[in-house]
Jmol script that loads the backbone (N, CA, C; Angstrom):
load data "model"
ATOM      1  N   MET A   1     199.762  55.001 107.234  1.00  0.00           N
ATOM      2  CA  MET A   1     200.305  55.045 108.563  1.00  0.00           C
ATOM      3  C   MET A   1     199.268  54.549 109.572  1.00  0.00           C
ATOM      4  N   LYS A   2     199.805  53.925 110.582  1.00  0.00           N
ATOM      5  CA  LYS A   2     198.937  53.490 111.673  1.00  0.00           C
ATOM      6  C   LYS A   2     198.692  54.670 112.604  1.00  0.00           C
ATOM      7  N   SER A   3     197.502  54.676 113.219  1.00  0.00           N
ATOM      8  CA  SER A   3     197.226  55.758 114.173  1.00  0.00           C
ATOM      9  C   SER A   3     197.976  55.502 115.478  1.00  0.00           C
ATOM     10  N   GLN A   4     198.409  56.569 116.044  1.00  0.00           N
ATOM     11  CA  GLN A   4     199.174  56.436 117.273  1.00  0.00           C
ATOM     12  C   GLN A   4     198.245  56.217 118.454  1.00  0.00           C
ATOM     13  N   ARG A   5     198.752  55.491 119.427  1.00  0.00           N
ATOM     14  CA  ARG A   5     198.012  55.246 120.648  1.00  0.00           C
ATOM     15  C   ARG A   5     198.824  55.775 121.811  1.00  0.00           C
ATOM     16  N   GLY A   6     198.132  56.050 122.899  1.00  0.00           N
ATOM     17  CA  GLY A   6     198.857  56.479 124.079  1.00  0.00           C
ATOM     18  C   GLY A   6     198.313  57.774 124.628  1.00  0.00           C
ATOM     19  N   LEU A   7     199.013  58.258 125.577  1.00  0.00           N
ATOM     20  CA  LEU A   7     198.603  59.435 126.310  1.00  0.00           C
ATOM     21  C   LEU A   7     199.481  60.608 125.905  1.00  0.00           C
ATOM     22  N   SER A   8     198.847  61.726 125.646  1.00  0.00           N
ATOM     23  CA  SER A   8     199.637  62.911 125.305  1.00  0.00           C
ATOM     24  C   SER A   8     200.196  63.519 126.592  1.00  0.00           C
ATOM     25  N   LEU A   9     201.095  64.444 126.441  1.00  0.00           N
ATOM     26  CA  LEU A   9     201.705  65.093 127.598  1.00  0.00           C
ATOM     27  C   LEU A   9     200.667  65.874 128.397  1.00  0.00           C
ATOM     28  N   ILE A  10     199.747  66.527 127.733  1.00  0.00           N
ATOM     29  CA  ILE A  10     198.691  67.282 128.423  1.00  0.00           C
ATOM     30  C   ILE A  10     197.773  66.323 129.175  1.00  0.00           C
ATOM     31  N   GLY A  11     197.427  65.222 128.567  1.00  0.00           N
ATOM     32  CA  GLY A  11     196.607  64.223 129.240  1.00  0.00           C
ATOM     33  C   GLY A  11     197.294  63.658 130.471  1.00  0.00           C
ATOM     34  N   LEU A  12     198.585  63.402 130.343  1.00  0.00           N
ATOM     35  CA  LEU A  12     199.361  62.894 131.474  1.00  0.00           C
ATOM     36  C   LEU A  12     199.404  63.923 132.602  1.00  0.00           C
ATOM     37  N   MET A  13     199.566  65.191 132.255  1.00  0.00           N
ATOM     38  CA  MET A  13     199.593  66.237 133.271  1.00  0.00           C
ATOM     39  C   MET A  13     198.243  66.390 133.953  1.00  0.00           C
ATOM     40  N   LEU A  14     197.145  66.286 133.218  1.00  0.00           N
ATOM     41  CA  LEU A  14     195.806  66.372 133.808  1.00  0.00           C
ATOM     42  C   LEU A  14     195.542  65.208 134.753  1.00  0.00           C
ATOM     43  N   ILE A  15     195.920  64.019 134.360  1.00  0.00           N
ATOM     44  CA  ILE A  15     195.738  62.848 135.222  1.00  0.00           C
ATOM     45  C   ILE A  15     196.616  62.972 136.470  1.00  0.00           C
ATOM     46  N   GLY A  16     197.833  63.460 136.304  1.00  0.00           N
ATOM     47  CA  GLY A  16     198.711  63.668 137.456  1.00  0.00           C
ATOM     48  C   GLY A  16     198.150  64.704 138.420  1.00  0.00           C
ATOM     49  N   ALA A  17     197.603  65.788 137.891  1.00  0.00           N
ATOM     50  CA  ALA A  17     197.008  66.824 138.741  1.00  0.00           C
ATOM     51  C   ALA A  17     195.793  66.283 139.479  1.00  0.00           C
ATOM     52  N   LEU A  18     194.986  65.476 138.810  1.00  0.00           N
ATOM     53  CA  LEU A  18     193.810  64.878 139.447  1.00  0.00           C
ATOM     54  C   LEU A  18     194.224  63.937 140.577  1.00  0.00           C
ATOM     55  N   ILE A  19     195.214  63.117 140.332  1.00  0.00           N
ATOM     56  CA  ILE A  19     195.719  62.204 141.373  1.00  0.00           C
ATOM     57  C   ILE A  19     196.286  63.004 142.539  1.00  0.00           C
ATOM     58  N   PHE A  20     196.991  64.088 142.253  1.00  0.00           N
ATOM     59  CA  PHE A  20     197.551  64.941 143.293  1.00  0.00           C
ATOM     60  C   PHE A  20     196.445  65.561 144.150  1.00  0.00           C
ATOM     61  N   LEU A  21     195.391  66.079 143.531  1.00  0.00           N
ATOM     62  CA  LEU A  21     194.290  66.682 144.274  1.00  0.00           C
ATOM     63  C   LEU A  21     193.564  65.662 145.147  1.00  0.00           C
ATOM     64  N   VAL A  22     193.344  64.473 144.619  1.00  0.00           N
ATOM     65  CA  VAL A  22     192.685  63.422 145.408  1.00  0.00           C
ATOM     66  C   VAL A  22     193.563  63.011 146.595  1.00  0.00           C
ATOM     67  N   ALA A  23     194.864  62.937 146.394  1.00  0.00           N
ATOM     68  CA  ALA A  23     195.776  62.582 147.482  1.00  0.00           C
ATOM     69  C   ALA A  23     195.792  63.661 148.564  1.00  0.00           C
ATOM     70  N   ILE A  24     195.821  64.916 148.174  1.00  0.00           N
ATOM     71  CA  ILE A  24     195.805  66.014 149.140  1.00  0.00           C
ATOM     72  C   ILE A  24     194.492  66.010 149.913  1.00  0.00           C
ATOM     73  N   LEU A  25     193.385  65.829 149.232  1.00  0.00           N
ATOM     74  CA  LEU A  25     192.078  65.781 149.886  1.00  0.00           C
ATOM     75  C   LEU A  25     192.018  64.622 150.878  1.00  0.00           C
ATOM     76  N   GLY A  26     192.528  63.474 150.488  1.00  0.00           N
ATOM     77  CA  GLY A  26     192.548  62.318 151.385  1.00  0.00           C
ATOM     78  C   GLY A  26     193.410  62.554 152.609  1.00  0.00           C
ATOM     79  N   MET A  27     194.562  63.182 152.427  1.00  0.00           N
ATOM     80  CA  MET A  27     195.447  63.439 153.571  1.00  0.00           C
ATOM     81  C   MET A  27     194.842  64.466 154.528  1.00  0.00           C
ATOM     82  N   LYS A  28     194.031  65.382 154.027  1.00  0.00           N
ATOM     83  CA  LYS A  28     193.390  66.359 154.905  1.00  0.00           C
ATOM     84  C   LYS A  28     192.197  65.762 155.641  1.00  0.00           C
ATOM     85  N   CYS A  29     191.478  64.829 155.025  1.00  0.00           N
ATOM     86  CA  CYS A  29     190.273  64.254 155.619  1.00  0.00           C
ATOM     87  C   CYS A  29     190.561  63.071 156.539  1.00  0.00           C
ATOM     88  N   LEU A  30     191.636  62.381 156.336  1.00  0.00           N
ATOM     89  CA  LEU A  30     191.941  61.183 157.120  1.00  0.00           C
ATOM     90  C   LEU A  30     192.012  61.438 158.622  1.00  0.00           C
ATOM     91  N   PRO A  31     192.640  62.508 159.116  1.00  0.00           N
ATOM     92  CA  PRO A  31     192.676  62.727 160.571  1.00  0.00           C
ATOM     93  C   PRO A  31     191.294  62.901 161.206  1.00  0.00           C
ATOM     94  N   ALA A  32     190.352  63.509 160.494  1.00  0.00           N
ATOM     95  CA  ALA A  32     189.002  63.680 161.031  1.00  0.00           C
ATOM     96  C   ALA A  32     188.333  62.323 161.229  1.00  0.00           C
ATOM     97  N   TYR A  33     188.495  61.420 160.271  1.00  0.00           N
ATOM     98  CA  TYR A  33     187.903  60.092 160.404  1.00  0.00           C
ATOM     99  C   TYR A  33     188.626  59.251 161.451  1.00  0.00           C
ATOM    100  N   MET A  34     189.918  59.407 161.559  1.00  0.00           N
ATOM    101  CA  MET A  34     190.657  58.678 162.591  1.00  0.00           C
ATOM    102  C   MET A  34     190.209  59.127 163.981  1.00  0.00           C
ATOM    103  N   GLU A  35     189.976  60.427 164.146  1.00  0.00           N
ATOM    104  CA  GLU A  35     189.488  60.927 165.430  1.00  0.00           C
ATOM    105  C   GLU A  35     188.086  60.393 165.721  1.00  0.00           C
ATOM    106  N   TYR A  36     187.220  60.329 164.708  1.00  0.00           N
ATOM    107  CA  TYR A  36     185.880  59.783 164.895  1.00  0.00           C
ATOM    108  C   TYR A  36     185.939  58.327 165.354  1.00  0.00           C
ATOM    109  N   PHE A  37     186.793  57.525 164.737  1.00  0.00           N
ATOM    110  CA  PHE A  37     186.899  56.125 165.135  1.00  0.00           C
ATOM    111  C   PHE A  37     187.455  55.998 166.555  1.00  0.00           C
ATOM    112  N   ALA A  38     188.346  56.904 166.962  1.00  0.00           N
ATOM    113  CA  ALA A  38     188.860  56.897 168.332  1.00  0.00           C
ATOM    114  C   ALA A  38     187.760  57.280 169.321  1.00  0.00           C
ATOM    115  N   VAL A  39     186.938  58.255 168.994  1.00  0.00           N
ATOM    116  CA  VAL A  39     185.809  58.636 169.856  1.00  0.00           C
ATOM    117  C   VAL A  39     184.854  57.467 170.006  1.00  0.00           C
ATOM    118  N   SER A  40     184.517  56.845 168.892  1.00  0.00           N
ATOM    119  CA  SER A  40     183.599  55.707 168.923  1.00  0.00           C
ATOM    120  C   SER A  40     184.159  54.559 169.763  1.00  0.00           C
ATOM    121  N   ARG A  41     185.434  54.260 169.603  1.00  0.00           N
ATOM    122  CA  ARG A  41     186.067  53.188 170.380  1.00  0.00           C
ATOM    123  C   ARG A  41     186.078  53.528 171.870  1.00  0.00           C
ATOM    124  N   ASN A  42     186.368  54.775 172.211  1.00  0.00           N
ATOM    125  CA  ASN A  42     186.389  55.175 173.614  1.00  0.00           C
ATOM    126  C   ASN A  42     185.004  55.103 174.243  1.00  0.00           C
ATOM    127  N   LEU A  43     183.962  55.455 173.504  1.00  0.00           N
ATOM    128  CA  LEU A  43     182.606  55.334 174.026  1.00  0.00           C
ATOM    129  C   LEU A  43     182.263  53.873 174.309  1.00  0.00           C
ATOM    130  N   LYS A  44     182.627  52.997 173.396  1.00  0.00           N
ATOM    131  CA  LYS A  44     182.362  51.567 173.598  1.00  0.00           C
ATOM    132  C   LYS A  44     183.139  51.024 174.789  1.00  0.00           C
ATOM    133  N   ASP A  45     184.375  51.471 174.960  1.00  0.00           N
ATOM    134  CA  ASP A  45     185.175  51.035 176.108  1.00  0.00           C
ATOM    135  C   ASP A  45     184.582  51.534 177.421  1.00  0.00           C
ATOM    136  N   LEU A  46     184.093  52.769 177.441  1.00  0.00           N
ATOM    137  CA  LEU A  46     183.476  53.306 178.646  1.00  0.00           C
ATOM    138  C   LEU A  46     182.213  52.548 179.025  1.00  0.00           C
ATOM    139  N   VAL A  47     181.414  52.207 178.035  1.00  0.00           N
ATOM    140  CA  VAL A  47     180.185  51.460 178.309  1.00  0.00           C
ATOM    141  C   VAL A  47     180.512  50.050 178.798  1.00  0.00           C
ATOM    142  N   ALA A  48     181.536  49.446 178.227  1.00  0.00           N
ATOM    143  CA  ALA A  48     181.896  48.082 178.606  1.00  0.00           C
ATOM    144  C   ALA A  48     182.513  48.017 180.000  1.00  0.00           C
ATOM    145  N   SER A  49     183.229  49.060 180.414  1.00  0.00           N
ATOM    146  CA  SER A  49     183.844  49.040 181.744  1.00  0.00           C
ATOM    147  C   SER A  49     182.789  49.365 182.785  1.00  0.00           C
ATOM    148  N   ARG A  50     182.822  48.653 183.849  1.00  0.00           N
ATOM    149  CA  ARG A  50     181.819  48.842 184.901  1.00  0.00           C
ATOM    150  C   ARG A  50     182.324  49.759 186.008  1.00  0.00           C
ATOM    151  N   GLU A  51     183.504  50.341 185.837  1.00  0.00           N
ATOM    152  CA  GLU A  51     184.102  51.141 186.899  1.00  0.00           C
ATOM    153  C   GLU A  51     183.446  52.507 187.063  1.00  0.00           C
ATOM    154  N   ALA A  52     182.902  53.082 185.987  1.00  0.00           N
ATOM    155  CA  ALA A  52     182.294  54.406 186.060  1.00  0.00           C
ATOM    156  C   ALA A  52     180.838  54.272 186.465  1.00  0.00           C
ATOM    157  N   SER A  53     180.501  54.870 187.612  1.00  0.00           N
ATOM    158  CA  SER A  53     179.133  54.721 188.102  1.00  0.00           C
ATOM    159  C   SER A  53     178.326  56.009 188.004  1.00  0.00           C
ATOM    160  N   SER A  54     178.969  57.163 188.047  1.00  0.00           N
ATOM    161  CA  SER A  54     178.236  58.418 187.954  1.00  0.00           C
ATOM    162  C   SER A  54     178.544  59.114 186.628  1.00  0.00           C
ATOM    163  N   VAL A  55     177.740  60.100 186.321  1.00  0.00           N
ATOM    164  CA  VAL A  55     177.916  60.855 185.075  1.00  0.00           C
ATOM    165  C   VAL A  55     179.271  61.559 185.085  1.00  0.00           C
ATOM    166  N   ARG A  56     179.634  62.141 186.212  1.00  0.00           N
ATOM    167  CA  ARG A  56     180.916  62.859 186.301  1.00  0.00           C
ATOM    168  C   ARG A  56     182.100  61.912 186.109  1.00  0.00           C
ATOM    169  N   GLU A  57     182.015  60.692 186.648  1.00  0.00           N
ATOM    170  CA  GLU A  57     183.091  59.713 186.468  1.00  0.00           C
ATOM    171  C   GLU A  57     183.211  59.285 185.010  1.00  0.00           C
ATOM    172  N   ILE A  58     182.081  59.169 184.329  1.00  0.00           N
ATOM    173  CA  ILE A  58     182.100  58.811 182.908  1.00  0.00           C
ATOM    174  C   ILE A  58     182.744  59.935 182.099  1.00  0.00           C
ATOM    175  N   GLN A  59     182.372  61.169 182.389  1.00  0.00           N
ATOM    176  CA  GLN A  59     182.961  62.310 181.688  1.00  0.00           C
ATOM    177  C   GLN A  59     184.460  62.406 181.947  1.00  0.00           C
ATOM    178  N   SER A  60     184.852  62.203 183.195  1.00  0.00           N
ATOM    179  CA  SER A  60     186.276  62.245 183.539  1.00  0.00           C
ATOM    180  C   SER A  60     187.041  61.115 182.856  1.00  0.00           C
ATOM    181  N   GLY A  61     186.435  59.925 182.827  1.00  0.00           N
ATOM    182  CA  GLY A  61     187.069  58.794 182.143  1.00  0.00           C
ATOM    183  C   GLY A  61     187.252  59.050 180.659  1.00  0.00           C
ATOM    184  N   PHE A  62     186.243  59.679 180.041  1.00  0.00           N
ATOM    185  CA  PHE A  62     186.374  60.008 178.619  1.00  0.00           C
ATOM    186  C   PHE A  62     187.475  61.035 178.397  1.00  0.00           C
ATOM    187  N   ASP A  63     187.536  62.045 179.268  1.00  0.00           N
ATOM    188  CA  ASP A  63     188.578  63.071 179.124  1.00  0.00           C
ATOM    189  C   ASP A  63     189.972  62.469 179.223  1.00  0.00           C
ATOM    190  N   LYS A  64     190.166  61.517 180.126  1.00  0.00           N
ATOM    191  CA  LYS A  64     191.472  60.860 180.254  1.00  0.00           C
ATOM    192  C   LYS A  64     191.812  60.065 179.002  1.00  0.00           C
ATOM    193  N   ARG A  65     190.840  59.331 178.483  1.00  0.00           N
ATOM    194  CA  ARG A  65     191.067  58.546 177.263  1.00  0.00           C
ATOM    195  C   ARG A  65     191.287  59.458 176.055  1.00  0.00           C
ATOM    196  N   ALA A  66     190.565  60.584 176.019  1.00  0.00           N
ATOM    197  CA  ALA A  66     190.699  61.526 174.903  1.00  0.00           C
ATOM    198  C   ALA A  66     192.080  62.164 174.898  1.00  0.00           C
ATOM    199  N   GLN A  67     192.624  62.408 176.074  1.00  0.00           N
ATOM    200  CA  GLN A  67     193.956  62.987 176.145  1.00  0.00           C
ATOM    201  C   GLN A  67     194.997  62.007 175.611  1.00  0.00           C
ATOM    202  N   ILE A  68     194.822  60.735 175.892  1.00  0.00           N
ATOM    203  CA  ILE A  68     195.751  59.718 175.409  1.00  0.00           C
ATOM    204  C   ILE A  68     195.650  59.570 173.892  1.00  0.00           C
ATOM    205  N   ASP A  69     194.424  59.573 173.371  1.00  0.00           N
ATOM    206  CA  ASP A  69     194.202  59.374 171.934  1.00  0.00           C
ATOM    207  C   ASP A  69     194.252  60.663 171.127  1.00  0.00           C
ATOM    208  N   ASP A  70     194.562  61.785 171.766  1.00  0.00           N
ATOM    209  CA  ASP A  70     194.662  63.085 171.106  1.00  0.00           C
ATOM    210  C   ASP A  70     193.353  63.471 170.414  1.00  0.00           C
ATOM    211  N   ILE A  71     192.251  63.349 171.150  1.00  0.00           N
ATOM    212  CA  ILE A  71     190.934  63.760 170.659  1.00  0.00           C
ATOM    213  C   ILE A  71     190.711  65.192 171.114  1.00  0.00           C
ATOM    214  N   THR A  72     190.534  66.102 170.166  1.00  0.00           N
ATOM    215  CA  THR A  72     190.379  67.512 170.507  1.00  0.00           C
ATOM    216  C   THR A  72     188.987  68.063 170.194  1.00  0.00           C
ATOM    217  N   SER A  73     188.199  67.365 169.403  1.00  0.00           N
ATOM    218  CA  SER A  73     186.897  67.878 168.994  1.00  0.00           C
ATOM    219  C   SER A  73     185.803  67.636 170.020  1.00  0.00           C
ATOM    220  N   VAL A  74     185.986  66.670 170.897  1.00  0.00           N
ATOM    221  CA  VAL A  74     184.960  66.278 171.856  1.00  0.00           C
ATOM    222  C   VAL A  74     185.569  66.240 173.246  1.00  0.00           C
ATOM    223  N   GLN A  75     184.808  66.717 174.222  1.00  0.00           N
ATOM    224  CA  GLN A  75     185.213  66.639 175.618  1.00  0.00           C
ATOM    225  C   GLN A  75     184.150  65.890 176.403  1.00  0.00           C
ATOM    226  N   GLY A  76     184.474  65.554 177.627  1.00  0.00           N
ATOM    227  CA  GLY A  76     183.550  64.795 178.459  1.00  0.00           C
ATOM    228  C   GLY A  76     182.233  65.506 178.687  1.00  0.00           C
ATOM    229  N   ARG A  77     182.270  66.824 178.770  1.00  0.00           N
ATOM    230  CA  ARG A  77     181.026  67.566 179.008  1.00  0.00           C
ATOM    231  C   ARG A  77     180.109  67.578 177.782  1.00  0.00           C
ATOM    232  N   ASP A  78     180.614  67.189 176.610  1.00  0.00           N
ATOM    233  CA  ASP A  78     179.806  67.135 175.392  1.00  0.00           C
ATOM    234  C   ASP A  78     179.002  65.838 175.276  1.00  0.00           C
ATOM    235  N   LEU A  79     179.293  64.865 176.116  1.00  0.00           N
ATOM    236  CA  LEU A  79     178.633  63.564 176.022  1.00  0.00           C
ATOM    237  C   LEU A  79     177.195  63.647 176.517  1.00  0.00           C
ATOM    238  N   GLU A  80     176.316  62.931 175.844  1.00  0.00           N
ATOM    239  CA  GLU A  80     174.931  62.784 176.285  1.00  0.00           C
ATOM    240  C   GLU A  80     174.831  61.416 176.951  1.00  0.00           C
ATOM    241  N   ILE A  81     174.691  61.406 178.262  1.00  0.00           N
ATOM    242  CA  ILE A  81     174.734  60.175 179.041  1.00  0.00           C
ATOM    243  C   ILE A  81     173.352  59.913 179.619  1.00  0.00           C
ATOM    244  N   ASP A  82     172.811  58.723 179.341  1.00  0.00           N
ATOM    245  CA  ASP A  82     171.526  58.301 179.890  1.00  0.00           C
ATOM    246  C   ASP A  82     171.737  57.035 180.697  1.00  0.00           C
ATOM    247  N   LYS A  83     171.446  57.116 181.996  1.00  0.00           N
ATOM    248  CA  LYS A  83     171.548  55.954 182.872  1.00  0.00           C
ATOM    249  C   LYS A  83     170.160  55.634 183.390  1.00  0.00           C
ATOM    250  N   ASP A  84     169.795  54.370 183.280  1.00  0.00           N
ATOM    251  CA  ASP A  84     168.508  53.921 183.810  1.00  0.00           C
ATOM    252  C   ASP A  84     168.705  52.511 184.352  1.00  0.00           C
ATOM    253  N   GLY A  85     168.892  52.394 185.646  1.00  0.00           N
ATOM    254  CA  GLY A  85     169.142  51.090 186.249  1.00  0.00           C
ATOM    255  C   GLY A  85     170.484  50.548 185.803  1.00  0.00           C
ATOM    256  N   ASN A  86     170.465  49.382 185.162  1.00  0.00           N
ATOM    257  CA  ASN A  86     171.695  48.763 184.672  1.00  0.00           C
ATOM    258  C   ASN A  86     172.034  49.172 183.244  1.00  0.00           C
ATOM    259  N   SER A  87     171.118  49.859 182.577  1.00  0.00           N
ATOM    260  CA  SER A  87     171.394  50.256 181.191  1.00  0.00           C
ATOM    261  C   SER A  87     172.108  51.604 181.169  1.00  0.00           C
ATOM    262  N   LEU A  88     173.019  51.726 180.235  1.00  0.00           N
ATOM    263  CA  LEU A  88     173.809  52.946 180.069  1.00  0.00           C
ATOM    264  C   LEU A  88     173.920  53.246 178.584  1.00  0.00           C
ATOM    265  N   SER A  89     173.658  54.482 178.233  1.00  0.00           N
ATOM    266  CA  SER A  89     173.759  54.914 176.845  1.00  0.00           C
ATOM    267  C   SER A  89     174.574  56.198 176.797  1.00  0.00           C
ATOM    268  N   ILE A  90     175.598  56.210 175.950  1.00  0.00           N
ATOM    269  CA  ILE A  90     176.436  57.389 175.773  1.00  0.00           C
ATOM    270  C   ILE A  90     176.442  57.734 174.290  1.00  0.00           C
ATOM    271  N   ALA A  91     176.165  58.993 173.994  1.00  0.00           N
ATOM    272  CA  ALA A  91     176.144  59.451 172.599  1.00  0.00           C
ATOM    273  C   ALA A  91     176.791  60.826 172.506  1.00  0.00           C
ATOM    274  N   VAL A  92     177.307  61.122 171.342  1.00  0.00           N
ATOM    275  CA  VAL A  92     177.876  62.441 171.086  1.00  0.00           C
ATOM    276  C   VAL A  92     177.699  62.770 169.605  1.00  0.00           C
ATOM    277  N   SER A  93     177.377  64.024 169.353  1.00  0.00           N
ATOM    278  CA  SER A  93     177.284  64.539 167.983  1.00  0.00           C
ATOM    279  C   SER A  93     178.179  65.764 167.902  1.00  0.00           C
ATOM    280  N   TYR A  94     178.982  65.814 166.869  1.00  0.00           N
ATOM    281  CA  TYR A  94     179.879  66.955 166.727  1.00  0.00           C
ATOM    282  C   TYR A  94     180.220  67.188 165.268  1.00  0.00           C
ATOM    283  N   GLU A  95     180.715  68.388 165.019  1.00  0.00           N
ATOM    284  CA  GLU A  95     181.126  68.773 163.676  1.00  0.00           C
ATOM    285  C   GLU A  95     182.620  69.047 163.666  1.00  0.00           C
ATOM    286  N   ARG A  96     183.226  68.741 162.553  1.00  0.00           N
ATOM    287  CA  ARG A  96     184.665  68.994 162.393  1.00  0.00           C
ATOM    288  C   ARG A  96     184.873  69.700 161.065  1.00  0.00           C
ATOM    289  N   ARG A  97     185.480  70.867 161.115  1.00  0.00           N
ATOM    290  CA  ARG A  97     185.743  71.653 159.915  1.00  0.00           C
ATOM    291  C   ARG A  97     187.197  71.438 159.498  1.00  0.00           C
ATOM    292  N   VAL A  98     187.395  71.079 158.229  1.00  0.00           N
ATOM    293  CA  VAL A  98     188.729  70.837 157.689  1.00  0.00           C
ATOM    294  C   VAL A  98     188.998  71.877 156.605  1.00  0.00           C
ATOM    295  N   PRO A  99     189.920  72.819 156.857  1.00  0.00           N
ATOM    296  CA  PRO A  99     190.213  73.828 155.842  1.00  0.00           C
ATOM    297  C   PRO A  99     191.008  73.226 154.678  1.00  0.00           C
ATOM    298  N   LEU A 100     190.594  73.553 153.460  1.00  0.00           N
ATOM    299  CA  LEU A 100     191.305  73.071 152.276  1.00  0.00           C
ATOM    300  C   LEU A 100     192.279  74.130 151.775  1.00  0.00           C
ATOM    301  N   PHE A 101     191.762  75.267 151.361  1.00  0.00           N
ATOM    302  CA  PHE A 101     192.587  76.383 150.917  1.00  0.00           C
ATOM    303  C   PHE A 101     191.737  77.644 150.951  1.00  0.00           C
ATOM    304  N   ASN A 102     192.370  78.775 151.183  1.00  0.00           N
ATOM    305  CA  ASN A 102     191.739  80.093 151.270  1.00  0.00           C
ATOM    306  C   ASN A 102     190.420  80.044 152.039  1.00  0.00           C
ATOM    307  N   HIS A 103     189.320  80.239 151.360  1.00  0.00           N
ATOM    308  CA  HIS A 103     188.008  80.295 152.006  1.00  0.00           C
ATOM    309  C   HIS A 103     187.193  79.031 151.769  1.00  0.00           C
ATOM    310  N   VAL A 104     187.846  77.962 151.427  1.00  0.00           N
ATOM    311  CA  VAL A 104     187.158  76.712 151.146  1.00  0.00           C
ATOM    312  C   VAL A 104     187.506  75.701 152.226  1.00  0.00           C
ATOM    313  N   SER A 105     186.470  75.101 152.808  1.00  0.00           N
ATOM    314  CA  SER A 105     186.697  74.077 153.820  1.00  0.00           C
ATOM    315  C   SER A 105     185.602  73.024 153.717  1.00  0.00           C
ATOM    316  N   LEU A 106     185.878  71.883 154.308  1.00  0.00           N
ATOM    317  CA  LEU A 106     184.911  70.791 154.363  1.00  0.00           C
ATOM    318  C   LEU A 106     184.347  70.718 155.770  1.00  0.00           C
ATOM    319  N   LEU A 107     183.066  70.419 155.898  1.00  0.00           N
ATOM    320  CA  LEU A 107     182.427  70.281 157.195  1.00  0.00           C
ATOM    321  C   LEU A 107     181.930  68.849 157.333  1.00  0.00           C
ATOM    322  N   PHE A 108     182.438  68.152 158.340  1.00  0.00           N
ATOM    323  CA  PHE A 108     182.025  66.782 158.613  1.00  0.00           C
ATOM    324  C   PHE A 108     181.129  66.779 159.844  1.00  0.00           C
ATOM    325  N   THR A 109     180.041  66.042 159.813  1.00  0.00           N
ATOM    326  CA  THR A 109     179.160  65.873 160.956  1.00  0.00           C
ATOM    327  C   THR A 109     179.241  64.420 161.388  1.00  0.00           C
ATOM    328  N   PHE A 110     179.634  64.201 162.644  1.00  0.00           N
ATOM    329  CA  PHE A 110     179.815  62.850 163.160  1.00  0.00           C
ATOM    330  C   PHE A 110     178.840  62.589 164.300  1.00  0.00           C
ATOM    331  N   ASP A 111     178.309  61.386 164.355  1.00  0.00           N
ATOM    332  CA  ASP A 111     177.466  60.912 165.450  1.00  0.00           C
ATOM    333  C   ASP A 111     178.019  59.577 165.909  1.00  0.00           C
ATOM    334  N   ALA A 112     178.357  59.487 167.186  1.00  0.00           N
ATOM    335  CA  ALA A 112     178.869  58.236 167.747  1.00  0.00           C
ATOM    336  C   ALA A 112     178.046  57.907 168.978  1.00  0.00           C
ATOM    337  N   SER A 113     177.804  56.626 169.197  1.00  0.00           N
ATOM    338  CA  SER A 113     177.054  56.210 170.374  1.00  0.00           C
ATOM    339  C   SER A 113     177.432  54.797 170.767  1.00  0.00           C
ATOM    340  N   ALA A 114     177.172  54.488 172.020  1.00  0.00           N
ATOM    341  CA  ALA A 114     177.383  53.142 172.539  1.00  0.00           C
ATOM    342  C   ALA A 114     176.404  52.932 173.677  1.00  0.00           C
ATOM    343  N   GLU A 115     175.950  51.712 173.834  1.00  0.00           N
ATOM    344  CA  GLU A 115     175.026  51.430 174.918  1.00  0.00           C
ATOM    345  C   GLU A 115     175.216  50.032 175.459  1.00  0.00           C
ATOM    346  N   ARG A 116     174.804  49.908 176.707  1.00  0.00           N
ATOM    347  CA  ARG A 116     174.894  48.599 177.399  1.00  0.00           C
ATOM    348  C   ARG A 116     173.514  48.219 177.827  1.00  0.00           C
TER     349      ARG A 116
END
end "model"
wireframe off; spacefill off
backbone 0.3
color backbone group
């Protein structure tokens, strides 16, 4: 007799469970990264626009953009703003906790910055 080839039912179930876990993990982590990219884009837009001249105007501008993009982890008061003459630097560091199940969660640390 020839030896059989293929996947057993248990092997198929293990591979299916692994794919399911990776998909669930990806769906839970994706919003955190999407928010980070929105924060980074908003910082670059603020630096590129010349309309904000004071620190308070920059913070207010970020808050308005954050409300539109549904950014909840960072607020305008969290920004580190350095102005020196014509140069402007805006940076923010924040953490985002993503609960997986029961007492297990993932902690992401993000750093975004933009300068002119």
